C-alpha positions, 0 to 999 in steps of 0.5 A: 636841718638834720635829716631823720635817720632811716636806720644804719643799713647803708653803713652796715652794708658798706664795703668800708665796714667789712672787717679787714681780715674778711674783706677779700677785694681789699686783701686782693688789692694792690696795696695788700701785696706785701701782706699776701707775701707775708701770708704765703710765707707764714702759712707754709712756715707754720705747717713745716714747723708743726711737722718738725721739718728742720732741713730738706733735700730739694729735687728739681726736674722736668714736669715732662718726665714719666714712665711712658716717655722715652728711654731717657725720660723713664730712666730719669723718672726711675732714678728720681723715685729711687733717690726720693726713697733712699734719701728719705730712709737714710736722711732722717725724714722717716725717723725724726730725732728730738721731733726734728726731721732732716733731709725731707724731700721737697719738690715743686709739687707737680708731675714728672721728676717732682712726682717721682721724688715725692713718690719715692718718699711715699714708697719709704713711708716718709713725709715729703713736701710739694711747693706747688704754684698757680699757673695760667694753665691748670696745674694740680699737685701730684698725689704723692706729696704729704697732703698736710705738706702740699702748698699752693703759691701765687708768687714764684718769689715766695715759693723759691724762698721756701724751696731754698731756706731749709735746703741741705742740698739741691738735686737737679734732674734734666729739665727745661726753662723752669728747671734752669731757672731754679738751678741758676737761682741757687747757683747765683745765691751760692756764687754770691755767698747769699746762701749757705754752701749746700751741695748742688748735684746735676743728674746725668752729666751728658745731658747737662753738658749738652745743654749748658756749656759751663766750660764756655762760660769760663773760657769767656771770663763770665765765671771763675774757675772756682765757680765750677766747684759749686756743682757736681755730677751724678748718674744714679740715685746711689751716686747722688747720695754718695756725693751728698754724704761726701759734701757733708749731708747728715741726719741731725744737722744742717750742712751750713752748721 
């Protein structure tokens, strides 16, 4: 015998009946990891395109730098801020050509060297980007990246992709594990030819040669002599900009073009 219907409330309230796009437990499940990757790519990409961001200058460095730190930390913070300002003024972020902005400062969006570079762009009145990441310890974006260009990522891989894909150059201030991770990510892409030949500038030769024995890597046969040409050293904001110009950074074009 057929049971009498008591209405369709059970069907209407079943999780299976929820629209897929509105079903958060479904979207956050393991089977949708690829979709979440796509969403993290598309959301930032759409906003950057709307702002006409054609190319960026990526600035890495320690989140521990600050104006209240040691003399070296204060100096590094100051130079990162000065660089963010002059690169924004001279690189094409402030005055877009044909609606396209070039050499827009892009950072990890956090404190320290990242804050300083975003702050320098803000000093110039130019937009800048903050690619922030969700971490176990609470981390908030610094107050200087452009709000509409401040993004939060769950996946380090997608964040790294956005940092690299529009980069005209990479400028690396002193830092720790996170900075080393990002530096070697880009150097590996450059070494293997998986990214365009963008310039990489390490700020403060004394710091970098004290924490990484580049010559030792060469002496042990772990890299080739040509790999030492993948990066350059600079000491000040003006030095950094001069090196980027020497390596082909210009408003209105990509280095790889």
